[in-house]
C-alpha positions as CSV (number, residue, x, y, z in Angstrom):
1,M,0.0,0.0,0.0
2,G,1.4,3.4,-1.0
3,V,1.5,6.6,1.1
4,V,-1.4,8.2,-0.8
5,T,-3.6,5.2,-0.3
6,A,-2.7,4.9,3.4
7,V,-3.6,8.6,3.9
8,N,-7.0,8.1,2.1
9,L,-7.7,5.0,4.2
10,L,-7.0,7.0,7.4
11,L,-9.4,9.7,6.2
12,A,-12.0,7.2,5.2
13,L,-12.0,5.7,8.7
14,S,-12.1,9.2,10.2
15,A,-15.1,10.1,8.1
16,T,-16.9,6.9,9.1
17,Y,-16.2,7.5,12.8
18,L,-17.5,11.0,12.4
19,G,-20.7,9.7,10.9
20,V,-21.2,7.2,13.7
21,K,-20.5,9.8,16.4
22,E,-22.3,12.9,14.9
23,G,-25.0,11.1,12.9
24,W,-25.3,10.2,9.3
25,S,-26.2,13.5,7.7
26,F,-26.0,13.9,4.0
27,G,-22.6,15.6,4.3
28,N,-21.1,12.9,6.5
29,V,-22.5,10.1,4.2
30,L,-21.0,11.8,1.1
31,A,-17.7,12.4,2.9
32,A,-17.4,8.7,3.9
33,L,-18.4,7.7,0.3
34,Y,-15.8,10.1,-1.1
35,F,-12.8,8.9,0.9
36,W,-13.7,5.2,0.6
37,G,-14.0,5.7,-3.1
38,A,-10.5,7.4,-3.1
39,V,-9.1,4.3,-1.4
40,A,-10.7,1.9,-4.0
41,Y,-10.1,4.0,-7.1
42,P,-6.4,3.0,-7.8
43,Y,-7.3,-0.7,-7.8
44,T,-10.0,-0.3,-10.5
45,R,-7.1,0.4,-12.9
46,R,-5.0,-2.6,-12.0
47,S,-6.9,-5.7,-10.8
48,W,-10.0,-5.6,-13.1
49,P,-10.1,-6.8,-16.7
50,R,-9.2,-4.0,-19.2
51,R,-12.7,-3.1,-20.5
52,A,-14.3,-3.4,-17.0
53,S,-11.4,-1.3,-15.6
54,E,-12.2,1.5,-18.1
55,V,-15.9,1.5,-17.2
56,A,-15.1,1.4,-13.4
57,R,-12.6,4.2,-13.8
58,G,-15.2,6.5,-15.4
59,L,-17.9,5.6,-12.9
60,S,-15.5,6.0,-9.9
61,L,-14.4,9.4,-11.1
62,G,-18.0,10.5,-11.6
63,V,-18.9,9.5,-8.0
64,L,-15.9,11.1,-6.6
65,L,-16.5,14.4,-8.4
66,V,-20.2,14.5,-7.6
67,A,-19.5,13.9,-3.9
68,L,-16.7,16.5,-4.0
69,A,-19.2,19.1,-5.4
70,L,-22.0,18.3,-2.9
71,I,-20.1,17.8,0.3
72,P,-19.3,21.6,0.9
73,Y,-23.0,22.5,0.2
74,F,-24.4,20.0,2.8
75,Y,-21.6,20.7,5.3
76,F,-22.3,24.5,5.3
77,R,-26.1,23.9,5.2
78,E,-26.0,21.5,8.2
79,G,-23.5,23.5,10.1
80,L,-19.8,22.6,10.3
81,V,-18.2,20.9,13.3
82,G,-14.5,20.9,14.0
83,P,-13.5,17.6,12.3
84,Q,-15.4,18.5,9.1
85,Y,-13.2,21.5,8.5
86,L,-10.2,19.1,8.4
87,L,-11.9,16.7,6.0
88,L,-12.8,19.6,3.7
89,L,-9.1,20.7,3.8
90,F,-7.9,17.2,2.8
91,M,-10.5,17.0,0.0
92,A,-9.0,20.1,-1.6
93,F,-5.6,18.4,-2.3
94,P,-6.5,15.7,-4.8
95,T,-9.2,17.8,-6.5
96,A,-7.1,19.0,-9.4
97,G,-5.8,15.5,-10.1
98,Y,-9.3,14.0,-10.2
99,W,-10.5,16.7,-12.6
100,S,-7.5,16.1,-14.8
101,E,-8.2,12.4,-15.0
102,A,-11.9,13.0,-15.7
103,T,-10.9,15.3,-18.6
104,E,-8.6,12.6,-19.9
105,V,-11.4,10.0,-19.8
106,L,-13.8,12.4,-21.5
107,L,-11.4,13.2,-24.3
108,A,-10.6,9.6,-24.8
109,R,-14.3,8.9,-25.3
110,L,-14.9,11.9,-27.6
111,F,-11.7,11.5,-29.6
112,R,-10.8,7.8,-29.7
113,R,-7.1,7.1,-30.4
114,R,-6.3,4.9,-33.3
115,V,-6.3,1.2,-32.4
116,L,-4.0,-1.1,-34.3
117,A,-4.3,-4.8,-34.3
118,L,-0.6,-5.9,-33.8
119,G,-1.1,-9.4,-32.4
120,G,-3.3,-12.4,-32.4
121,A,-7.1,-12.5,-32.3
122,G,-8.5,-10.0,-29.8
123,E,-5.1,-8.5,-28.9
124,R,-5.0,-4.7,-29.5
125,V,-2.9,-1.8,-28.4
126,E,-3.8,1.9,-28.3
127,V,-1.2,4.2,-29.8
128,S,-0.9,7.9,-29.6
129,R,-0.1,8.3,-33.3
130,P,-0.5,6.1,-36.5
131,V,2.2,3.5,-37.2
132,E,3.0,3.2,-40.8
133,E,3.2,-0.2,-42.4
134,A,6.9,-1.1,-42.9
135,K,8.9,-4.0,-44.1
136,D,12.5,-4.8,-43.5
137,P,15.0,-5.1,-46.5
138,P,15.8,-8.7,-47.5
139,L,17.5,-10.4,-44.6
140,E,20.4,-11.6,-46.7
141,E,21.2,-8.0,-47.6
142,V,20.8,-6.9,-43.9
143,E,23.1,-9.8,-42.8
144,A,25.8,-8.8,-45.2
145,R,25.7,-5.2,-44.1
146,V,25.9,-6.1,-40.5
147,K,28.8,-8.5,-41.0
148,A,30.7,-5.8,-42.9
149,R,30.3,-3.5,-40.0
150,V,30.9,-5.9,-37.1
151,V,34.2,-7.6,-37.8
152,G,35.2,-11.1,-36.6
153,Q,31.9,-12.3,-35.3
154,D,30.4,-14.0,-38.3
155,E,29.4,-17.1,-36.3
156,A,27.4,-15.2,-33.7
157,I,25.8,-12.9,-36.3
158,G,24.9,-16.0,-38.4
159,A,23.1,-17.5,-35.3
160,V,21.0,-14.4,-34.8
161,F,20.0,-14.1,-38.5
162,R,19.1,-17.8,-38.6
163,G,16.6,-17.0,-35.9
164,L,15.4,-13.9,-37.7
165,K,14.8,-15.9,-40.9
166,R,12.8,-18.5,-38.9
167,K,10.6,-15.7,-37.6
168,A,10.2,-14.1,-41.1
169,A,9.3,-17.5,-42.6
170,G,6.5,-18.0,-40.0
171,L,8.2,-21.0,-38.4
172,T,7.9,-19.6,-34.9
173,R,4.9,-19.3,-32.7
174,P,2.5,-16.5,-33.9
175,G,2.6,-13.4,-31.8
176,K,6.0,-14.1,-30.3
177,P,8.6,-11.4,-30.9
178,F,12.2,-12.4,-31.8
179,S,14.6,-12.3,-28.9
180,A,18.3,-13.0,-28.6
181,L,20.9,-13.0,-25.8
182,L,24.3,-11.8,-26.9
183,L,27.0,-13.2,-24.7
184,G,30.7,-12.4,-24.6
185,P,33.5,-10.3,-23.1
186,T,33.4,-6.5,-23.2
187,G,34.4,-4.9,-26.5
188,T,33.5,-7.8,-28.7
189,G,30.8,-6.0,-30.7
190,K,27.6,-6.9,-29.0
191,T,26.3,-3.3,-28.7
192,E,27.7,-2.5,-32.1
193,F,25.7,-5.4,-33.6
194,A,22.5,-4.0,-32.2
195,K,23.3,-0.6,-33.7
196,A,24.2,-2.1,-37.1
197,L,21.0,-4.3,-37.1
198,A,18.8,-1.2,-36.4
199,E,20.5,0.8,-39.1
200,A,20.4,-1.9,-41.7
201,T,16.7,-2.6,-41.2
202,G,15.7,1.1,-40.8
203,R,14.3,0.4,-37.4
204,P,14.7,2.8,-34.4
205,L,17.1,1.6,-31.7
206,V,15.9,1.9,-28.1
207,R,18.6,1.2,-25.6
208,Y,18.4,0.6,-21.8
209,D,21.5,0.5,-19.5
210,M,20.2,-2.2,-17.1
211,N,22.8,-1.1,-14.5
212,Q,20.4,1.8,-13.9
213,Y,17.6,-0.6,-12.9
214,G,19.6,-2.7,-10.5
215,Q,17.9,-1.4,-7.3
216,D,14.4,-2.1,-6.1
217,H,13.4,1.6,-6.1
218,T,14.6,2.1,-9.7
219,V,12.6,-0.7,-11.3
220,A,9.4,1.5,-11.4
221,G,11.1,3.8,-13.9
222,L,11.2,1.0,-16.4
223,V,8.0,-1.1,-15.8
224,G,5.8,1.4,-13.8
225,S,4.8,1.7,-10.1
226,P,1.8,-0.1,-8.5
227,P,-1.3,2.0,-7.9
228,G,-1.0,4.2,-4.8
229,Y,2.8,4.5,-4.9
230,I,4.7,7.7,-5.9
231,G,4.9,7.9,-9.7
232,S,2.0,5.6,-10.3
233,E,0.3,8.3,-12.4
234,E,2.7,7.7,-15.3
235,P,3.3,4.5,-17.2
236,G,6.8,3.1,-17.2
237,K,9.4,3.9,-19.8
238,L,9.3,0.5,-21.5
239,Y,5.5,0.8,-22.1
240,R,5.9,4.3,-23.6
241,D,8.8,3.2,-25.9
242,L,6.9,0.1,-27.1
243,V,3.9,2.2,-28.0
244,A,6.1,4.7,-29.8
245,H,8.3,2.1,-31.5
246,P,6.3,-1.2,-31.9
247,R,8.8,-2.3,-34.6
248,G,12.0,-1.1,-32.9
249,V,15.2,-2.9,-32.0
250,F,15.2,-2.9,-28.1
251,L,18.6,-3.4,-26.5
252,F,18.8,-4.3,-22.9
253,D,22.5,-3.8,-22.1
254,E,24.2,-5.9,-19.3
255,M,21.0,-7.8,-18.4
256,E,22.7,-9.6,-15.5
257,K,22.8,-6.3,-13.5
258,A,19.0,-5.8,-13.6
259,H,17.0,-6.2,-10.5
260,P,15.1,-9.6,-10.3
261,R,11.7,-7.8,-10.5
262,V,12.5,-6.5,-14.0
263,F,12.3,-10.1,-15.3
264,D,8.7,-10.7,-14.4
265,P,7.0,-8.4,-17.0
266,L,9.7,-9.2,-19.6
267,I,8.7,-12.9,-19.6
268,Q,5.3,-12.1,-21.0
269,L,6.8,-9.8,-23.6
270,L,9.2,-12.5,-24.7
271,D,6.5,-15.2,-24.7
272,E,3.5,-13.4,-26.2
273,G,4.7,-10.0,-27.4
274,R,2.5,-8.5,-24.8
275,F,3.6,-6.1,-22.0
276,Q,1.5,-4.8,-19.1
277,E,3.0,-2.0,-17.1
278,L,2.3,-1.8,-13.4
279,S,1.1,1.7,-12.7
280,R,-2.2,1.8,-14.7
281,S,-2.3,-1.8,-16.1
282,L,-1.9,-0.5,-19.6
283,V,-1.2,-3.2,-22.2
284,V,0.8,-2.9,-25.4
285,V,1.1,-5.7,-27.9
286,A,4.1,-5.5,-30.2
287,P,5.0,-8.9,-31.8
288,E,7.2,-7.3,-34.5
289,V,9.6,-5.8,-32.0
290,I,13.2,-7.2,-31.9
291,L,14.5,-7.8,-28.4
292,L,18.2,-8.0,-27.8
293,F,19.9,-8.6,-24.5
294,T,23.6,-8.4,-23.7
295,S,25.5,-10.0,-20.9
296,N,29.1,-10.3,-19.8
297,L,28.4,-13.5,-17.9
298,M,31.0,-16.1,-18.6
299,A,33.3,-13.5,-20.1
300,E,36.4,-14.9,-18.4
301,E,35.5,-18.4,-19.7
302,A,35.2,-17.0,-23.2
303,F,38.5,-15.1,-23.0
304,Y,40.8,-17.5,-21.2
305,G,39.0,-20.7,-22.3
306,G,38.9,-19.8,-26.0
307,G,35.1,-20.0,-26.2
308,L,31.8,-20.5,-24.4
309,G,31.3,-24.1,-25.4
310,E,27.9,-25.9,-25.3
311,N,24.9,-26.1,-22.9
312,L,24.8,-22.3,-22.6
313,R,21.2,-22.2,-21.3
314,E,22.0,-24.6,-18.4
315,R,25.1,-22.8,-17.5
316,L,23.4,-19.4,-17.6
317,V,20.8,-20.7,-15.1
318,Q,23.7,-21.9,-12.9
319,K,25.1,-18.3,-13.1
320,G,21.9,-16.9,-11.6
321,L,19.6,-16.1,-14.6
322,R,16.0,-17.2,-14.2
323,P,15.3,-20.4,-16.1
324,E,11.8,-19.3,-17.3
325,W,13.4,-16.2,-18.8
326,V,16.4,-18.0,-20.4
327,N,14.2,-20.7,-21.9
328,R,12.0,-18.1,-23.7
329,L,15.0,-16.7,-25.7
330,D,15.0,-17.7,-29.3
331,V,18.8,-17.4,-29.8
332,I,21.8,-17.3,-27.5
333,A,24.8,-16.1,-29.5
334,A,28.4,-16.2,-28.3
335,F,30.6,-13.2,-29.2
336,K,34.1,-14.5,-28.9
337,P,37.3,-12.6,-28.2
338,F,38.9,-11.4,-31.4
339,S,41.5,-13.6,-33.1
340,G,44.8,-11.9,-34.2
341,E,43.6,-11.7,-37.8
342,A,40.2,-10.3,-36.8
343,L,41.8,-7.7,-34.5
344,E,44.1,-6.6,-37.3
345,R,41.1,-6.2,-39.7
346,L,39.2,-4.3,-37.0
347,A,42.1,-2.0,-36.2
348,A,42.4,-1.1,-39.9
349,K,38.6,-0.4,-40.1
350,V,38.6,1.7,-36.9
351,V,41.6,3.9,-37.9
352,R,40.2,4.3,-41.4
353,D,36.7,5.2,-40.2
354,Y,38.2,7.6,-37.7
355,V,40.3,9.5,-40.2
356,E,37.6,9.5,-42.9
357,G,35.0,10.6,-40.5
358,W,37.1,13.6,-39.4
359,A,37.8,14.5,-43.0
360,R,34.1,14.6,-43.9
361,R,33.4,16.9,-40.9
362,A,36.4,19.1,-41.6
363,G,35.6,19.4,-45.4
364,V,38.7,17.5,-46.5
365,R,38.1,15.9,-49.8
366,E,40.5,13.0,-49.7
367,A,41.8,10.8,-46.8
368,R,44.3,8.0,-46.9
369,V,45.7,5.7,-44.1
370,D,49.0,3.8,-44.6
371,E,48.6,0.1,-43.7
372,G,51.8,0.3,-41.7
373,V,50.0,2.3,-39.1
374,V,47.9,-0.7,-38.0
375,P,50.8,-2.7,-36.3
376,L,51.6,0.4,-34.3
377,I,48.0,0.6,-33.1
378,L,47.9,-3.1,-32.2
379,G,51.0,-2.7,-30.2
380,R,49.1,-0.4,-27.8
381,V,46.0,-2.6,-27.5
382,D,45.1,-4.7,-24.4
383,T,43.2,-7.6,-26.0
384,R,41.1,-8.0,-22.8
385,F,39.2,-4.8,-23.7
386,G,38.6,-5.6,-27.4
387,A,37.4,-2.9,-29.7
388,R,37.0,-0.3,-26.9
389,D,40.8,-0.3,-26.4
390,L,41.3,0.0,-30.2
391,Q,39.5,3.3,-30.2
392,R,41.7,4.6,-27.3
393,A,44.9,3.5,-29.1
394,V,43.8,5.2,-32.4
395,E,43.0,8.5,-30.5
396,E,46.4,8.4,-28.8
397,L,48.5,7.6,-31.9
398,V,46.5,9.5,-34.7
399,A,44.5,12.2,-33.1
400,D,47.4,14.2,-31.6
401,P,49.6,14.5,-34.8
402,L,46.4,15.1,-36.8
403,A,45.3,18.0,-34.6
404,E,48.8,19.6,-34.7
405,A,49.1,19.3,-38.4
406,Y,45.6,20.7,-39.0
407,L,46.1,23.7,-36.7
408,R,49.5,24.4,-38.3
409,A,47.8,24.5,-41.7
410,G,45.4,27.1,-40.4
411,G,42.4,24.8,-40.4
412,K,42.5,24.4,-44.2
413,A,43.3,21.3,-46.2
414,R,42.0,19.3,-49.2
415,R,43.9,16.0,-48.6
416,V,45.1,14.2,-45.5
417,E,47.5,11.2,-45.4
418,V,48.4,9.2,-42.2
419,L,51.8,7.5,-42.6
420,R,54.1,5.4,-40.5
421,R,57.7,6.5,-40.1
422,G,59.7,4.1,-37.9
423,S,57.8,3.8,-34.6
424,E,55.8,7.0,-35.1
425,V,52.7,8.2,-36.9
426,V,53.1,11.2,-39.2
427,V,50.2,13.2,-40.7
428,V,50.6,15.0,-44.0
429,L,48.1,17.7,-45.0
430,E,48.0,19.3,-48.4
C-alpha cells in the first residue's frame, strides 16, 4: 500500500467514525463515500479486466467528483463541526488530479485514439499516433551489411540471423517477438551489432542500460509503479517506448545487472509480445519488435578458455539467470574474443573510419591511411578490452599528430594522409 492510499484510508476511517459519532447526515455520508472511493479507485485500474477497468474508472471518477461538489454544500447547510473543517481541507488536495483524470477519460471517449491490431485475435494496443506499415529489407542483404560493420563475429551474427529468418518464414509461434541474448566479453561487438542491425533494417534503436535498474526503487522507472505509490500516475518507460516504436530494436545492455523484479514483466513480452505496465495496467502488444539482451556473464571463460562451449542455457541458469526467462529466448549467440587476424582487420577499419569521419566533418576531400599504421596501433591494445581499447589507441596515436598538423595548416586542407615513419605516426596535409 502506497503513502497516498494509506492517507486516504485513514481519512475514510475518520469520516466513518465522524458519521457514527455525529450522525449520518447527507454531508457525512458523502464524505465517507468520497474517501472510501478514493481508497478503492487506484485498484480499478489494475486488478480488473481491461474493459471493466475503463468503465469502473469512469464511474468512480464520476462518483468522486459529484461527492466532492455536494459535500461543501451539505456541510455548510447543516453547520460545520471541527473535524469537518479538516476533512474539507484534505479534500482540496486531490481535486485537481481527479478533474485532470476526468478530462482525460472524457477526451478519450470523444476522440478515440487509433487502435492497431498488432497481435493475435483479440489483442490490440492503443497508440498515440499512427504507425505506418513497414517492411525490412531482404535479410540476406541486412546480414551482409551487419557482417561488414561488425568484424570477426560471423558465427554469432549468423546464429542471430538464422533465428530472424525462422521468424520471417512464419516458423515460430504466432505473436511471439524475436529475442536473442548476446554473450561475450566487453568490447567484442555486442552493442555495435544492435546498432548495425537497427541501421540496416531502418528500425529505431531503443537502448536501456540495465545497470540503472539494479535497485528495487529504480525498477518502477522501467516497468511502472503499482497504484497508490509515488509515480503511479505515469506508465513506465518501457511501455511508452513500445507504444512509440512497436517495430523497434530494443537493446537491454548488461542484463545480469538488472533487479530480479525486472524479469517478471519481460517474460510475458518474450513469450506473447504483450507487455502490461504496473502503474495503470496499460497493455501494449508488439509482436514485431526485436528484443536483444547483452551480458558479460562467462566473459572470463570466453577469454581464457577460448570460447563458451555448449549447454549455454543450463550454465546461464547456474550463473543466476532465471530459467523461465532463459528458456524463452529464441537465440543465444556467443561473441568470442577477437583472433589476431580479426583484431588486425578491425584495427584497420577503426583507424580508417576515424580519419575519414574527421575528413568529412572538416571538409577535407581525400583521406588515406597507410597500412603500416595498423601494427603500431595493435602494439598499444590490451586484447582483454577488445574494440574499446582500439578506439583509445587510435586516438592516442593518430589524433594528436592530426590535430597539430591541421592547426599548423590554419584549419585548411584538401587532402590528408596518415603515414608510418619508424615507430611514429606522421600526418601530412595538403
